[in-house]
C-alpha positions as CSV (number, residue, x, y, z in Angstrom):
1,X,130.4,85.0,71.8
2,X,127.8,85.0,74.5
3,X,129.3,83.7,77.8
4,X,127.8,82.5,81.0
5,X,126.1,85.8,82.1
6,X,124.6,86.3,78.6
7,X,123.4,82.7,78.4
8,X,122.0,82.9,82.0
9,X,120.1,86.1,80.9
10,X,118.5,84.1,78.1
11,X,117.7,81.2,80.3
12,X,115.9,83.4,82.9
13,X,114.0,85.1,80.1
14,X,112.9,81.7,78.7
15,X,111.8,80.6,82.1
16,X,109.5,83.5,82.3
17,X,107.9,83.2,78.8
18,X,108.0,79.7,77.5
19,X,108.1,77.3,80.5
20,X,104.8,75.5,80.6
21,X,103.8,76.2,77.0
22,X,102.8,73.6,74.5
23,X,104.6,73.3,71.2
24,X,102.2,73.3,68.3
25,X,104.8,72.9,65.5
26,X,108.3,73.6,64.3
27,X,107.2,75.9,61.4
28,X,110.6,75.8,59.7
29,X,114.1,74.6,60.4
30,X,117.1,75.6,58.2
31,X,119.0,72.9,56.3
32,X,122.2,73.4,58.4
33,X,120.2,72.8,61.6
34,X,118.3,69.8,60.2
35,X,121.6,68.1,59.6
36,X,122.3,68.2,63.3
37,X,119.0,66.6,64.2
38,X,117.5,63.1,63.8
39,X,115.1,62.8,60.9
40,X,111.5,63.5,61.8
41,X,112.3,65.4,65.0
42,X,109.9,68.2,64.3
43,X,106.9,65.8,64.3
44,X,108.0,64.3,67.6
45,X,107.9,67.6,69.5
46,X,104.5,68.7,68.3
47,X,102.2,68.6,71.4
48,X,105.0,68.4,73.8
49,X,105.2,70.8,76.8
50,X,108.3,72.8,77.7
51,X,108.9,71.6,81.3
52,X,111.9,73.7,82.3
53,X,114.9,75.5,81.1
54,X,118.4,75.3,82.6
55,X,122.0,75.7,81.7
56,X,125.5,74.3,82.0
57,X,128.2,76.7,81.1
58,X,127.3,78.3,77.8
59,X,124.8,75.5,76.9
60,X,121.0,76.0,77.2
61,X,118.8,73.0,77.9
62,X,115.1,73.3,77.0
63,X,113.6,70.3,78.8
64,X,110.4,68.7,77.4
65,X,107.8,66.8,79.3
66,X,108.7,63.5,77.6
67,X,112.3,63.6,78.9
68,X,113.8,64.9,75.7
69,X,115.7,68.1,75.5
70,X,116.6,70.8,73.0
71,X,120.3,71.7,73.4
72,X,121.0,75.2,72.2
73,X,124.5,76.8,71.9
74,X,124.4,80.4,70.7
75,X,128.1,80.4,69.5
76,X,129.1,83.7,68.0
77,X,125.8,85.4,67.0
78,X,122.9,83.1,68.0
79,X,119.8,84.6,69.6
80,X,116.7,83.1,71.1
81,X,113.8,85.6,70.7
82,X,110.3,85.2,72.1
83,X,107.7,86.7,69.8
84,X,104.0,87.4,70.6
85,X,103.3,88.6,67.1
86,X,104.3,88.2,63.4
87,X,108.0,87.5,63.1
88,X,109.8,89.6,60.5
89,X,111.3,87.2,57.9
90,X,114.9,87.4,56.7
91,X,117.8,85.1,56.0
92,X,119.0,85.0,59.6
93,X,115.9,83.3,61.1
94,X,116.8,79.6,61.1
95,X,114.2,77.9,63.3
96,X,110.7,78.9,64.4
97,X,108.9,77.0,67.2
98,X,105.2,77.9,67.4
99,X,103.2,77.5,70.6
100,X,99.5,76.9,71.2
101,X,98.0,80.3,71.7
102,X,97.8,83.7,70.0
103,X,100.8,83.8,67.6
104,X,103.4,83.1,70.3
105,X,106.7,81.6,69.0
106,X,110.3,81.1,69.9
107,X,112.7,82.1,67.1
108,X,116.3,80.9,66.7
109,X,118.2,83.6,64.9
110,X,121.9,83.4,63.9
111,X,123.7,85.7,61.5
112,X,126.9,83.6,61.2
113,X,125.2,80.2,61.4
114,X,127.6,78.8,64.0
115,X,124.9,78.1,66.6
116,X,123.3,74.8,67.4
117,X,119.7,73.8,68.1
118,X,119.6,70.1,68.6
119,X,116.7,67.8,69.7
120,X,118.1,65.0,71.9
121,X,115.6,62.1,72.7
122,X,115.3,61.1,76.3
123,X,117.1,57.8,76.0
124,X,120.2,59.6,74.5
125,X,120.2,62.6,76.8
126,X,122.5,61.4,79.6
127,X,125.1,59.9,77.2
128,X,125.1,63.0,75.0
129,X,125.6,65.5,77.9
130,X,128.4,63.3,79.3
131,X,130.1,63.2,75.9
132,X,130.3,67.0,76.0
133,X,133.0,66.7,78.6
134,X,132.0,69.9,80.5
135,X,133.7,70.9,83.7
136,X,131.8,72.3,86.6
137,X,129.7,75.4,85.9
138,X,131.6,78.6,86.9
139,X,128.7,79.8,89.0
140,X,128.2,76.5,90.8
141,X,131.7,75.3,91.4
142,X,132.9,75.5,95.1
143,X,136.0,77.5,96.0
144,X,138.0,74.4,97.1
145,X,137.2,72.6,93.8
146,X,138.2,75.7,91.8
147,X,141.5,76.0,93.6
148,X,142.2,72.3,93.4
149,X,141.6,72.0,89.6
150,X,143.7,75.0,88.8
151,X,146.6,74.0,91.0
152,X,146.6,70.5,89.4
153,X,147.3,71.9,86.0
154,X,150.6,73.2,84.6
155,X,149.1,75.6,82.0
156,X,148.9,79.3,81.4
157,X,146.0,80.6,83.5
158,X,144.1,82.3,80.7
159,X,143.7,79.4,78.3
160,X,143.1,77.1,81.3
161,X,140.1,79.3,82.4
162,X,138.8,79.3,78.8
163,X,138.9,75.5,78.7
164,X,135.2,74.4,79.0
165,X,136.3,71.0,80.3
166,X,138.0,72.7,83.3
167,X,135.4,75.4,84.2
168,X,132.3,75.7,82.1
169,X,131.0,79.1,81.1
170,X,133.9,81.5,80.9
171,X,135.0,83.3,77.8
172,X,137.4,86.0,76.7
173,X,135.6,88.9,78.2
174,X,135.1,87.6,81.7
175,X,138.5,85.8,81.9
176,X,140.2,89.2,81.2
177,X,138.0,90.9,83.8
178,X,138.7,88.2,86.4
179,X,142.5,88.2,85.9
180,X,142.6,92.0,85.9
181,X,140.7,92.3,89.2
182,X,142.8,89.5,90.7
183,X,146.0,91.2,89.4
184,X,147.2,88.0,87.8
185,X,149.1,88.0,84.5
186,X,147.3,85.8,81.9
187,X,150.5,83.9,81.1
188,X,151.1,82.8,84.7
189,X,151.3,79.0,85.1
190,X,148.3,77.9,87.1
191,X,150.2,75.5,89.4
192,X,152.5,78.2,90.5
193,X,149.8,80.6,91.6
194,X,149.4,80.7,95.4
195,X,146.2,79.1,96.7
196,X,145.3,82.3,98.5
197,X,145.5,84.2,95.2
198,X,143.3,81.5,93.5
199,X,140.7,81.9,96.2
200,X,140.8,85.6,95.6
201,X,140.3,84.9,91.9
202,X,137.4,82.7,92.7
203,X,135.7,85.5,94.7
204,X,136.2,88.0,91.9
205,X,134.8,85.5,89.4
206,X,131.6,85.1,91.4
207,X,131.1,88.8,91.9
208,X,131.9,89.7,88.2
209,X,129.6,87.0,86.8
210,X,126.7,87.8,89.2
211,X,127.0,91.6,88.6
212,X,126.9,91.0,84.8
213,X,123.8,88.9,85.1
214,X,122.2,91.7,87.1
215,X,123.0,93.9,84.1
216,X,121.6,91.4,81.5
217,X,125.1,90.5,80.2
218,X,127.5,92.3,77.8
219,X,126.5,93.5,74.4
220,X,129.1,94.6,71.9
221,X,127.4,93.3,68.7
222,X,124.4,91.1,68.4
223,X,123.6,89.7,71.9
224,X,120.2,90.4,73.4
225,X,117.8,88.8,75.8
226,X,114.7,87.0,74.6
227,X,112.9,90.3,74.5
228,X,115.5,91.8,72.1
229,X,116.8,94.1,74.9
230,X,120.6,94.4,74.9
231,X,122.8,94.0,77.9
232,X,124.3,96.8,79.9
233,X,127.5,95.2,81.4
234,X,129.8,96.6,78.7
235,X,129.5,99.9,80.6
236,X,131.2,98.5,83.6
237,X,134.2,96.5,82.1
238,X,137.5,97.6,83.6
239,X,139.9,95.7,81.2
240,X,138.3,94.1,78.2
241,X,138.1,96.3,75.1
242,X,139.6,99.2,77.2
243,X,143.0,99.5,75.5
244,X,144.4,103.0,75.9
245,X,142.3,103.9,79.0
246,X,143.9,104.4,82.3
247,X,143.7,101.4,84.6
248,X,141.0,102.0,87.2
249,X,142.7,99.8,89.8
250,X,146.1,101.5,90.0
251,X,145.7,104.7,88.0
252,X,149.3,104.5,86.8
253,X,149.3,102.8,83.4
254,X,146.9,102.4,80.5
255,X,145.2,99.1,79.6
256,X,147.2,97.3,76.9
257,X,146.1,94.8,74.4
258,X,148.3,91.7,74.0
259,X,147.8,88.3,72.5
260,X,147.7,85.2,74.7
261,X,147.1,81.8,73.2
262,X,145.9,83.5,70.0
263,X,143.3,85.5,71.9
264,X,143.2,89.2,72.1
265,X,143.8,90.0,75.8
266,X,143.5,93.2,77.8
267,X,145.8,93.8,80.8
268,X,147.4,96.4,83.0
269,X,151.1,96.0,82.9
270,X,151.5,97.5,86.3
271,X,148.8,95.4,88.1
272,X,149.4,92.2,86.2
273,X,153.1,91.4,86.1
274,X,154.5,88.2,84.6
């Protein structure tokens, strides 16, 4: 599933290619996406201008000039692709938004159909976003707030970091990387972790996320930016998906795959002790 760096990569790509463009039509919208939207939404967005694009956690907000917003969540395999020419047609293209111009379009593509592309009218936007119950964005949260919220919970640290109502944007890949660099076992209870260690974890989180964004995110399967270019950050992961490889932090033991809260988890048993 695309996590914060991948979604930020998409947002930055959209800012460069669709911000300021006028929507001419929604050429098609698959039935499973129509069910998520109010009847007649396609007609309401024709002629609207894309004002800006932003993000909270893994959620993309395409803001229109009338105050409405498209909320996009890529889920497992969703992609937003910007096309300046004819779009190849297949069963995985679920929404096509055409722009005024020379064949320019934004395509929502999703092999597994778990993604969302929802039009939210201006008058419902604030209430809808509030109902999502998102915590502070992992890139924007301050160190003191990060430490405070984790110290206030008595939960295993990995599932806590994965909880979008606590910190928004983290997923399995980056939580494993953050905990490995911080040398914290994923089953440690958050309230029992020293504040100093949590601040160290915060610093690693910021560095890891920003480095991944610089490398256009992590691609193992289907993720790509809006120009169809895959990410490069998978080449720099130290823990995730590295079972059997020698730990690059200690050089003493190999990375091991375990299961924590029903999630595959990669740790060094020397660096990350219970």
